[in-house]
N, C-alpha and C positions, 0 to 999 in steps of 0.2 A: 843211562837211565833217561827215560822219556820225560819231557817237560809237560806239566799239566797245562791245558788250554785255559785261557781266561773265558769268561761267559761271552764276551764280545767276539773272540775268535770262534767260539762254538757257533754263535749265530751266523757269522760270516761264512764259515765252512758249510753249514747246513744249507744256506741259500745257494751258494756257488755250486754245490753238488747237484742241484736241480737244473742247472743251465743245460739245455739239450745239446747233444753232439752236433757240431757244425754251426752252432749259433754263438753269438757274443752278447754280453751285457756290459754296462759301464759300471765304474766304481760307484758313481752316484746312484745308479739303479740298485745296487746291492745295499748301499747305505740306507736308501729309502725303505727297502724291503725289510731290513732289520729294525726299522723304527728310529734310525739316527740319520736323518736326511743331510746333516752338515758334516758327516764323518767320512767323506770319500777318501781323504788322505789316510785315515786310520784303517779303512778297509784295505787300502793298498799295502799298508804296513803289516797287517794281519796276513794278507796273502803272500807277502814276501817271506814270512816265517812258516808258511804252510808245510807241515811235516808229512802230509799225505798227497803229494802231487798227482798220483795216479787215481786216487779216490776223489779228491777235491780238484777239479780241473781249472786251477787258477789262471791258466793261459787263456781262458774264454772271457776274461774280464779285461776290458780296454778302457782308455780314457774317453771323455765325452766327445772328442773330436773324431773318435774312430781309430786313432793311432794306437798301436798295440801297447805302448807304455813299457814300463820296466818289467823284468821277469827275473826271478832269482837264478835261473839257469842261463840267463843271457837273452837279450832281445832277438837275436837271430833264431834261436830255438823256438821262441814263442811264435814268431812269424811262420816258421816251418810247420809247427803243430797246427796253427790255425789254417794254413793253406792245405795241409794234408787232410784235415777234417772236412773242409769245404769240398775238396776234390772227391773224397770218399763219399760224402753225402750226395754229391752230384752223380757219381757213378751208381750209387744205390738206386737213385730215382731212374736213371737210364736203364739199368738192369731190369727194374720192374716193368718198364715200358716194353722192353725187348721180350720179356717173358710172356707178355700178353699179345705179342705180335706174331702172326704166323704167315707163312707163304703158302698160297694155295696153288 
C-alpha cells in the first residue's frame, strides 16, 4: 500500500520535478522555492523518501558546496547519474552543432 505524501513532500517533489535535465540545484534553493528557506535539511529528508525517483529527479539536488550529498540509492549512483546527464547534455549540444555543419 502506498504511503500518502505530506503537503511538504508534495511541494518539494513539485519543485524538484522542474529541475532541467543536466542541471543541479541546492537543498537550500528548493527550500526557498517552497517558501521554507530554513528547511534545507527537511528537503533532504523528503528527497530521501522519494517514492518516484524516475519522475522526481532527486539526484539533481546537491548541497550548497556543490558536493552531491547523500542519495537513497548510494552516493556513487548519484554521481554517475549527474555525470551521465552532463555528458548527454553536452553531446546533445555537440550533435546540434554537427547537424548544422556541412562540408562543401
